[in-house]
C-alpha positions as CSV (number, residue, x, y, z in Angstrom):
1,A,-0.1,0.0,-0.2
2,R,3.0,2.0,0.9
3,K,4.9,1.6,-2.7
4,A,0.9,2.2,-4.3
5,A,0.5,5.9,-2.6
6,A,4.5,7.2,-3.2
7,L,3.6,6.0,-7.4
8,R,0.5,8.6,-6.6
9,R,2.0,11.3,-4.8
10,D,4.9,10.9,-7.4
11,G,3.0,11.2,-11.2
12,L,6.1,10.6,-12.6
13,L,6.1,7.0,-12.6
14,E,3.0,4.5,-13.7
15,R,2.3,0.5,-12.6
16,V,2.1,-2.0,-15.3
17,E,1.1,-5.4,-15.1
18,P,4.1,-8.6,-15.8
19,V,3.8,-10.3,-18.5
20,P,4.4,-14.2,-19.3
21,S,7.0,-15.5,-21.2
22,D,4.6,-17.2,-23.3
23,M,2.7,-14.3,-24.0
24,L,6.6,-13.6,-26.2
25,G,6.6,-14.3,-29.7
26,G,10.1,-15.0,-30.5
27,L,13.1,-13.4,-28.8
28,A,14.6,-16.4,-27.7
29,G,17.9,-15.4,-26.8
30,L,16.6,-12.9,-24.5
31,K,14.4,-15.2,-22.7
32,R,17.0,-17.7,-22.2
33,W,19.1,-14.7,-21.0
34,L,16.5,-13.7,-18.1
35,A,16.2,-17.3,-16.8
36,R,19.5,-17.3,-16.4
37,R,20.1,-14.0,-14.9
38,A,17.2,-14.7,-12.3
39,L,19.2,-17.0,-10.7
40,A,21.0,-13.8,-9.3
41,L,17.8,-13.0,-7.8
42,R,18.0,-16.2,-4.5
43,P,18.4,-16.1,-1.6
44,E,21.6,-18.5,-1.8
45,A,23.2,-16.5,-5.0
46,R,22.6,-13.1,-2.6
47,A,24.5,-15.4,0.2
48,A,27.8,-16.1,-2.6
49,A,27.8,-12.0,-3.4
50,I,26.3,-12.9,-6.7
51,P,25.4,-9.3,-8.2
52,D,21.7,-8.2,-8.7
53,P,20.8,-7.7,-12.4
54,R,21.6,-4.6,-13.7
55,G,19.1,-4.3,-17.0
56,V,19.0,-4.6,-20.5
57,L,19.2,-2.4,-23.6
58,L,16.3,-3.0,-26.6
59,V,16.9,-1.7,-29.5
60,G,15.5,-2.0,-33.2
61,V,12.4,-1.7,-35.5
62,Q,9.6,0.2,-34.3
63,G,6.5,-1.6,-33.0
64,C,8.3,-5.0,-33.0
65,G,7.4,-5.9,-29.4
66,K,10.2,-3.9,-27.0
67,S,8.2,-3.0,-24.6
68,L,5.6,-6.3,-24.5
69,A,9.4,-7.4,-24.1
70,A,9.9,-5.3,-21.2
71,R,7.2,-7.0,-19.2
72,V,8.6,-9.9,-20.0
73,C,11.6,-9.1,-18.3
74,A,9.7,-8.3,-15.1
75,D,7.8,-11.7,-15.2
76,A,11.0,-13.3,-15.5
77,L,12.5,-12.2,-12.8
78,G,10.1,-11.9,-10.5
79,L,10.0,-8.2,-9.9
80,G,6.7,-5.2,-9.9
81,L,7.3,-3.4,-13.4
82,L,7.6,0.5,-13.3
83,R,7.3,2.4,-16.1
84,L,8.6,5.9,-17.2
85,E,8.0,7.9,-20.3
86,P,11.3,10.5,-20.2
87,G,9.1,13.2,-22.0
88,R,7.3,13.3,-18.4
89,L,10.4,14.6,-17.1
90,F,11.2,17.7,-18.3
91,G,9.5,20.7,-16.4
92,G,8.9,24.8,-17.7
93,T,11.3,26.0,-15.1
94,V,15.2,25.7,-14.1
95,G,16.1,22.9,-12.5
96,E,12.5,20.9,-12.7
97,S,13.4,18.2,-14.1
98,E,16.3,17.3,-13.1
99,A,14.7,17.3,-9.6
100,N,12.0,15.1,-11.7
101,L,14.7,12.4,-11.9
102,R,15.6,12.2,-8.5
103,R,12.0,12.0,-8.0
104,V,12.1,9.2,-10.0
105,T,15.1,7.3,-8.9
106,A,14.6,8.0,-5.5
107,V,10.9,6.2,-5.3
108,A,12.1,3.9,-8.1
109,E,14.8,2.8,-5.0
110,R,12.2,3.0,-2.7
111,I,9.9,0.8,-4.3
112,A,12.6,-1.9,-5.1
113,P,13.5,-4.8,-5.8
114,V,11.4,-3.7,-9.1
115,A,11.8,-3.6,-13.0
116,L,11.9,-0.4,-14.7
117,S,10.8,0.0,-18.1
118,I,11.9,3.3,-19.6
119,D,10.3,3.9,-23.0
120,E,11.9,5.3,-26.4
121,L,15.4,6.6,-24.8
122,D,16.3,8.0,-27.6
123,K,13.5,10.2,-28.8
124,G,13.2,11.6,-24.8
125,L,16.9,12.0,-25.2
126,A,17.3,14.3,-28.2
127,G,19.2,17.0,-28.1
128,S,21.3,15.8,-25.1
129,E,24.2,16.3,-27.4
130,G,23.7,20.0,-27.3
131,A,23.1,22.9,-25.2
132,A,21.1,25.3,-28.1
133,S,17.9,24.2,-27.9
134,D,17.2,24.3,-23.7
135,A,19.8,25.2,-22.6
136,G,21.8,22.0,-21.9
137,T,18.2,21.0,-20.2
138,A,18.7,17.0,-21.8
139,A,22.0,16.9,-21.3
140,R,21.8,17.6,-17.5
141,V,19.2,14.2,-17.4
142,L,21.3,12.4,-19.6
143,G,24.3,13.0,-17.1
144,G,22.2,12.3,-14.1
145,L,20.6,9.1,-15.4
146,L,23.8,7.8,-16.2
147,T,25.3,8.8,-13.3
148,W,22.6,6.5,-11.0
149,L,22.5,4.0,-13.5
150,Q,26.1,3.2,-12.6
151,E,25.8,4.1,-8.8
152,R,22.7,2.3,-7.9
153,A,22.8,0.2,-4.9
154,R,19.5,-1.0,-4.7
155,P,17.6,-3.7,-7.1
156,V,16.1,-2.1,-9.7
157,F,16.6,-3.7,-12.7
158,V,16.2,-1.5,-15.8
159,V,14.7,-2.0,-19.2
160,C,15.3,0.2,-21.4
161,T,13.8,1.0,-24.8
162,A,15.2,2.9,-28.0
163,N,14.1,2.3,-32.5
164,Q,17.9,4.0,-33.3
165,V,20.9,3.0,-31.1
166,T,23.0,6.4,-33.2
167,R,20.8,8.4,-31.6
168,L,21.9,7.4,-28.0
169,P,25.1,8.3,-26.0
170,P,28.3,5.5,-26.5
171,E,28.2,5.9,-22.5
172,L,25.1,4.2,-21.6
173,T,26.0,1.3,-23.5
174,R,29.5,0.8,-21.4
175,R,29.2,-2.6,-19.4
176,G,28.4,-1.4,-15.9
177,R,25.2,0.6,-16.3
178,L,23.3,-2.2,-17.9
179,D,24.4,-6.4,-18.2
180,E,23.5,-7.0,-21.8
181,I,21.8,-4.9,-25.6
182,F,19.6,-7.1,-27.5
183,F,18.8,-6.3,-31.6
184,V,14.7,-6.6,-31.8
185,D,14.3,-7.1,-35.6
186,L,11.4,-7.8,-37.4
187,P,10.2,-11.6,-37.0
188,D,11.7,-14.3,-39.2
189,P,8.6,-16.9,-40.5
190,D,8.8,-19.7,-37.3
191,E,8.3,-16.4,-35.0
192,R,5.3,-15.3,-36.9
193,A,3.6,-18.6,-36.6
194,A,4.2,-18.3,-32.8
195,I,2.7,-14.8,-32.9
196,A,0.2,-15.7,-34.8
197,E,-0.6,-18.7,-32.4
198,I,-0.8,-16.1,-28.9
199,H,-2.9,-14.1,-30.8
200,L,-5.3,-16.7,-32.1
201,E,-4.9,-19.3,-29.0
202,R,-3.1,-18.3,-26.0
203,A,-4.5,-15.2,-25.7
204,P,-8.3,-15.5,-26.0
205,R,-8.3,-18.3,-23.5
206,R,-6.7,-15.6,-21.0
207,R,-9.3,-13.6,-21.5
208,L,-11.4,-16.0,-20.2
């Protein structure tokens, strides 16, 4: 109840229901990786000082299931899921955007262990490479986000999605901030058959 109240007060994050992996067609490599990384959240792994999973970056073709894959990540790890749209961070007054980022990261760490999905990061941080249009606000928000991704101590698994990897800063792909990068491509014939089966059989049964 306290976690839900914190989300309502903040208004920058929204709670999203995780989705089981059998509702995602394809991306077998991501599913196998998640199954292995979920072992790091077991009590015996913590006792052995194995570090918590830190996150993934999903890049690729628009409309091919990156947001759905983020929900699958949370379910595979047994975590609740919060979603952040980067555009919500930006305010109209000086310092407001940076303060919003600090509030978001503080709430995520209070609620941890949790998964945090950051959708379309490439669009949300557009302009961070220069200060001509926004007096450097996007660059400062990006810097704050990168620092938090590197230094966070609480178990917050971050799933970033992006359509164009060329728009992302190279610092984001450095090891230590996130664990792995997966490319989400157009589905091949076998993956299309799996997706069709989900829509025709599994999804209707889940609604009954």
